[in-house]
C-alpha positions in Angstrom: 119.8 123.2 76.8 121.0 126.5 77.9 120.6 128.1 74.5 117.9 130.5 75.6 115.2 128.5 74.1 114.2 126.5 77.2 110.6 126.6 77.9 109.3 127.9 81.2 108.4 125.3 83.6 105.3 126.0 85.7 104.0 124.5 88.9 100.4 123.1 89.0 99.2 126.3 90.4 100.6 128.1 87.3 103.6 129.9 89.0 107.1 129.4 88.0 108.8 126.3 89.2 111.7 126.6 91.6 115.2 126.1 90.0 116.2 122.5 89.8 119.8 121.4 90.9 120.4 119.2 87.9 123.6 117.7 89.3 121.7 116.6 92.5 118.8 115.2 90.4 121.1 113.2 88.2 122.9 111.9 91.2 119.6 110.7 92.7 118.7 109.1 89.4 121.9 107.3 89.2 121.4 106.0 92.8 118.0 104.6 91.7 119.5 102.9 88.7 122.2 101.3 90.9 119.5 100.1 93.2 118.1 98.2 90.3 121.5 97.3 88.8 121.7 93.8 90.4 120.1 90.8 88.6 118.8 89.4 91.9 117.1 92.6 92.9 115.6 92.9 89.3 114.3 89.3 89.7 112.7 90.1 93.0 111.0 93.2 91.5 109.8 91.2 88.6 108.4 88.6 90.8 106.7 91.3 93.0 104.9 92.7 89.9 102.8 89.6 90.3 101.6 90.6 93.7 102.7 90.3 97.4 105.0 87.4 98.3 106.7 86.2 101.5 110.5 85.9 101.7 110.0 82.1 101.7 108.2 82.2 98.4 110.9 84.4 96.8 113.7 82.3 98.0 112.0 79.2 96.5 111.4 81.0 93.3 114.9 82.4 93.0 116.8 79.4 94.5 118.7 81.7 96.9 119.3 81.7 100.6 116.8 83.5 102.9 119.5 85.8 104.1 120.4 86.9 100.5 116.8 87.5 99.5 116.2 89.5 102.8 119.3 91.6 102.2 118.2 92.5 98.7 114.7 93.2 100.0 116.2 95.5 102.6 118.0 97.4 99.9 115.0 97.9 97.8 113.0 98.9 100.9 115.7 101.5 101.8 115.4 102.8 98.2 111.7 103.2 98.6 110.9 100.7 95.9 109.2 97.9 98.1 107.4 97.8 101.3 106.3 94.9 103.8 103.3 94.3 106.1 103.2 91.7 108.8 101.3 88.6 108.3 101.4 86.4 111.3 105.1 85.8 111.9 106.0 86.5 108.3 106.1 89.6 106.3 104.3 90.2 103.0 106.4 92.2 100.4 105.1 94.3 97.7 106.2 97.1 95.2 105.6 100.7 96.6 105.4 102.3 93.1 104.2 99.5 90.8 102.9 101.6 87.9 106.1 103.9 87.7 108.4 100.9 88.2 106.6 98.8 85.5 106.8 101.7 83.1 110.6 102.0 83.8 111.2 98.4 83.3 109.1 98.3 80.1 111.1 101.3 78.8 114.3 99.5 79.6 113.1 96.4 77.7 112.3 98.7 74.8 115.7 100.3 74.9 117.4 96.9 75.1 115.4 95.8 72.1 116.3 99.0 70.2 120.0 98.5 70.9 120.1 94.9 70.3 121.2 94.3 73.9 124.5 95.9 72.9 125.1 96.9 76.6 126.0 93.2 77.2 129.1 93.8 75.1 130.1 97.1 76.8 133.6 96.6 78.3 132.7 98.6 81.4 129.2 97.5 82.2 128.7 94.4 80.0 129.1 90.7 81.0 132.9 90.7 80.4 133.3 93.9 82.5 131.5 92.6 85.6 133.8 91.8 88.5 
């Protein structure tokens, strides 16, 4: 990057794309990864890949309190990853970007397999580094 050999990026209309603020884009990407960086939120996302679920179904599946599941769903909703629709007195939760999110999770699984799950040994982010 920055060696003069970068290819021009074009918009769908064929014109040059506006410049990208790389630092801002990386910050947003890091925020997205943090939103998925909790085992409970990953378990919720994984369960929602099977289709819509009520909070009560998720609490039963995960063995967690309703308030805990609701807090994680709220985080995922605020990040734009899940949505809900009313059904009677309950809400039905689903993924908003299922194909993209499934592709990301599949890529992560591939990376974990390729590295032999080495991240679990990382002193900062691995199992022993978790507070």
